[in-house]
C-alpha positions in Angstrom: 0.0 0.0 0.0 1.4 3.3 -1.1 1.0 6.5 1.0 0.6 9.8 -0.6 3.3 12.3 0.2 2.3 15.9 0.7 3.6 18.2 -2.1 6.8 19.9 -1.4 6.4 23.5 -0.4 7.5 25.9 -3.2 10.7 27.7 -2.4 10.1 31.4 -2.0 11.7 33.5 -4.7 14.6 35.6 -3.5 13.7 39.2 -3.6 16.3 41.8 -4.6 17.9 43.4 -1.6 16.5 46.8 -1.2 19.9 48.3 -0.8 20.8 47.2 -4.4 17.7 48.9 -5.8 18.5 52.1 -3.9 22.1 52.0 -5.3 20.7 51.7 -8.8 18.3 54.6 -8.4 21.0 56.8 -7.0 23.2 55.8 -10.0 20.6 57.3 -12.3 20.5 60.5 -10.4 24.3 60.6 -10.5 24.2 60.7 -14.3 21.5 63.4 -14.6 22.5 65.3 -11.6 25.1 67.6 -13.3 22.6 68.5 -16.0 19.8 69.2 -13.5 22.2 71.4 -11.4 23.4 73.4 -14.4 19.8 73.7 -15.8 18.6 75.0 -12.5 21.5 77.4 -12.1 21.5 79.0 -15.6 17.8 78.7 -16.5 15.4 78.3 -13.6 17.2 80.5 -11.1 17.4 83.6 -13.4 13.7 83.3 -14.3 12.8 83.0 -10.6 15.0 86.0 -9.7 13.4 88.0 -12.5 9.9 87.2 -11.2 11.0 88.2 -7.7 12.5 91.5 -8.9 9.3 92.3 -10.9 7.2 92.3 -7.8 9.2 95.1 -6.1 9.9 98.8 -6.9 12.7 101.2 -5.7 11.1 104.3 -4.3 12.7 107.5 -3.1 10.8 107.3 0.2 10.8 103.9 1.8 13.4 102.2 -0.4 12.5 98.9 -2.1 8.8 98.2 -1.6 6.6 95.2 -2.5 4.1 96.4 -5.2 2.7 93.1 -6.5 1.7 93.3 -10.1 1.9 97.1 -10.4 5.0 96.8 -12.7 3.1 94.5 -15.0 0.1 96.9 -15.1 2.5 99.7 -15.9 4.1 97.7 -18.7 0.8 96.8 -20.3 0.0 100.6 -20.4 3.5 101.6 -21.7 3.2 102.9 -25.2 7.0 102.6 -25.7 6.8 98.9 -25.0 3.9 98.4 -27.4 5.7 100.4 -30.1 8.8 98.2 -29.8 6.7 95.0 -29.8 4.9 96.2 -32.9 8.2 96.9 -34.6 9.6 93.4 -34.0 6.2 91.9 -35.0 6.5 93.7 -38.3 10.1 92.5 -38.6 9.0 88.9 -37.9 6.1 89.0 -40.4 8.3 90.2 -43.3 11.9 89.0 -42.6 11.2 85.5 -41.3 9.2 84.2 -44.3 11.7 85.7 -46.7 14.6 84.1 -44.9 13.0 80.7 -44.5 11.8 80.7 -48.2 15.4 81.5 -49.5 16.9 78.8 -47.2 14.4 76.3 -48.4 15.1 77.0 -52.0 18.8 76.6 -51.5 18.3 73.4 -49.6 16.1 72.0 -52.4 18.6 73.1 -55.0 21.5 71.3 -53.2 19.4 68.2 -52.7 18.3 68.0 -56.3 21.6 66.5 -57.4 21.7 68.8 -60.5 24.0 71.3 -58.9 27.8 71.0 -59.4 30.0 71.7 -56.4 27.4 71.0 -53.8 29.9 70.8 -51.0 31.4 74.1 -51.9 28.1 75.9 -52.1 26.8 74.3 -48.9 29.9 75.5 -46.9 29.9 78.9 -48.6 26.2 79.6 -47.8 26.7 78.3 -44.2 29.8 80.4 -43.6 28.0 83.7 -42.6 26.4 81.9 -39.7 30.0 81.2 -38.3 30.6 85.0 -38.3 29.8 86.5 -34.9 26.8 88.8 -34.9 28.9 91.7 -33.6 31.4 91.4 -36.4 28.7 90.9 -39.1 26.8 94.0 -37.9 29.9 96.1 -37.8 30.8 95.0 -41.3 27.3 95.7 -42.7 27.2 99.0 -40.8 30.4 100.1 -42.5 28.9 99.2 -45.9 25.7 101.1 -45.1 27.6 104.3 -44.4 26.9 107.2 -46.7 30.1 109.1 -46.0 32.9 106.5 -45.7 31.1 103.2 -46.5 30.2 101.3 -49.6 27.0 103.4 -50.2 29.0 106.6 -50.0 31.6 105.2 -52.4 28.9 104.3 -54.9 27.4 107.7 -54.6 30.8 109.4 -55.3 31.8 107.0 -58.1 28.6 107.2 -60.1 27.4 110.6 -59.1 24.1 109.3 -57.7 22.4 109.6 -54.4 21.3 106.3 -53.0 18.8 106.2 -50.1 20.4 106.0 -46.7 20.0 102.5 -45.4 20.3 103.7 -41.8 17.5 106.3 -42.2 14.3 106.0 -40.1 12.4 104.6 -43.0 14.9 101.9 -44.0 16.8 101.0 -40.9 14.4 98.1 -40.0 14.8 96.7 -43.5 18.6 97.1 -43.2 18.6 95.1 -40.0 16.5 92.5 -41.6 19.0 92.2 -44.4 21.8 91.6 -41.9 19.8 88.9 -40.0 18.8 87.2 -43.2 22.5 87.1 -44.4 23.5 85.7 -41.0 20.9 82.9 -40.7 20.1 81.7 -44.2 22.8 79.2 -44.0 21.7 78.0 -40.6 18.1 77.3 -41.8 19.4 75.9 -45.1 21.4 73.3 -43.1 18.3 72.3 -41.1 16.2 71.8 -44.2 19.0 70.0 -46.1 19.6 67.6 -43.2 15.9 66.7 -43.2 15.9 66.2 -46.9 18.8 63.8 -46.8 16.9 61.3 -44.5 13.9 60.9 -46.8 13.9 57.2 -48.0 15.0 56.6 -51.6 12.0 54.3 -52.0 9.7 57.3 -52.1 11.7 58.8 -55.0 11.7 55.5 -56.8 7.9 55.2 -56.5 7.5 58.7 -57.7 9.7 58.0 -60.7 7.7 54.9 -61.6 4.5 57.0 -61.4 6.0 59.5 -63.8 6.0 62.4 -61.3 8.0 65.5 -62.3 10.5 67.4 -60.1 7.9 69.9 -59.0 5.5 67.1 -58.0 8.2 65.3 -56.1 8.9 68.5 -54.1 5.2 69.2 -53.2 4.1 65.6 -52.6 7.2 64.1 -51.0 9.9 66.5 -49.9 7.8 69.3 -48.3 5.5 67.0 -46.3 8.6 65.0 -45.2 10.4 68.0 -43.8 7.4 69.6 -42.2 8.9 69.0 -38.7 12.1 70.8 -39.8 10.1 73.7 -41.1 8.2 74.1 -37.8 11.4 73.9 -35.8 13.1 76.6 -38.0 10.0 78.8 -37.8 9.9 78.5 -34.0 13.6 79.4 -33.7 13.1 82.3 -36.1 10.2 83.6 -34.0 12.2 83.4 -30.8 15.2 85.1 -32.5 13.0 87.9 -33.8 11.5 88.8 -30.4 15.0 88.7 -29.0 16.4 91.1 -31.5 19.1 93.1 -29.7 22.6 92.9 -31.1 22.0 94.5 -34.5 20.1 97.6 -33.2 22.4 98.2 -30.3 25.6 98.0 -32.5 24.1 100.2 -35.3 22.7 102.8 -32.9 25.9 104.9 -32.9 25.6 105.2 -36.7 21.9 106.0 -36.6 20.9 107.6 -33.3 17.9 109.4 -34.9 16.6 106.1 -36.3 17.4 103.6 -33.6 16.0 104.7 -30.2 16.5 103.1 -26.9 13.1 101.4 -27.2 13.6 100.2 -30.8 13.0 96.6 -29.7 11.6 95.1 -26.5 15.0 93.6 -25.5 16.8 96.9 -26.2 14.1 98.7 -24.2 14.6 96.3 -21.3 18.4 96.8 -21.5 18.0 100.6 -21.5 15.6 100.5 -18.5 17.9 98.4 -16.5 21.4 99.7 -17.3 20.7 103.3 -18.3 17.6 104.1 -16.3 18.4 101.9 -13.2 14.8 100.6 -13.3 15.7 97.0 -12.7 12.3 96.0 -11.3 10.3 97.4 -14.1 12.7 96.0 -16.7 12.3 92.6 -15.2 8.5 92.8 -15.5 8.8 93.8 -19.2 11.2 90.9 -19.8 8.7 88.4 -18.2 5.9 89.7 -20.3 8.0 89.3 -23.5 9.0 85.8 -22.4 5.3 84.9 -22.0 4.3 86.4 -25.4 7.2 84.6 -27.1 6.3 81.3 -25.4 2.6 81.5 -26.3 3.2 82.4 -30.0 5.9 79.7 -30.4 3.6 77.1 -28.8 0.7 78.0 -31.1 3.0 77.7 -34.1 4.1 74.3 -32.9 0.6 73.0 -32.4 -0.5 74.4 -35.8 2.5 73.1 -37.7 2.5 69.6 -36.2 -1.2 69.0 -36.4 -2.1 66.1 -38.7 -3.6 67.2 -41.9 -2.2 70.8 -41.6 
């Protein structure tokens, strides 16, 4: 007679020691810790300090006083601020589309395979971006000069009188020309890099269907690089609202045309370093940051939406 043996009890699975899990979690923080520290120091801390400054005001009687949102209310009623914002908005609406369109045309030409010396042209067109903005502005400012610059030499050589590029009517267009010259190569490289990763199978299918070059551009290339177009547009919008170097460097050559409130950033700089209104300039800077963030976010949503 056989007796039934009770089933052997299952051995409990060994759990990982909690100390080992803690070490692994701290290892991850060790990798990202330096980035988090630098990000907090150079990005979050200045924003927090600017918000803190914007809530106070230096007064002749009583010193620094907490005023809440009074600085923001003053900025929203400041005509000089709105004039500078309108000026950069006009700059953005005209200069950015021209710059992106030219950069896209150059990228499409380089990617077409019908242009000889592609490497030479790509480096040559990108080269202005490697020139520091200060140097580029000084160079163009010299050429714009009507007395000792290129415009003045042309006037003397041909006996003509060309319009002054640094006059009140043309100075914004002249600055747009400088910015376009600087950043066409940068945007061209973004578009060209996106074009180079399009699968060749799409071009082969288009060739089988008998699609022409224009059809390939509109049906394959442009939809494929839509993400790059959106990124370049966002960068250009941010750069336009941050316009500062070119007006500040050209101002000694065109004091009547470029005022201290020519752009919002220039206005903020003048308030802080010339007018000693640090608290009010911080409020203006925060408002400009919010406006830029909202517009860039709307452009991103609109550009990346399916079917757009």
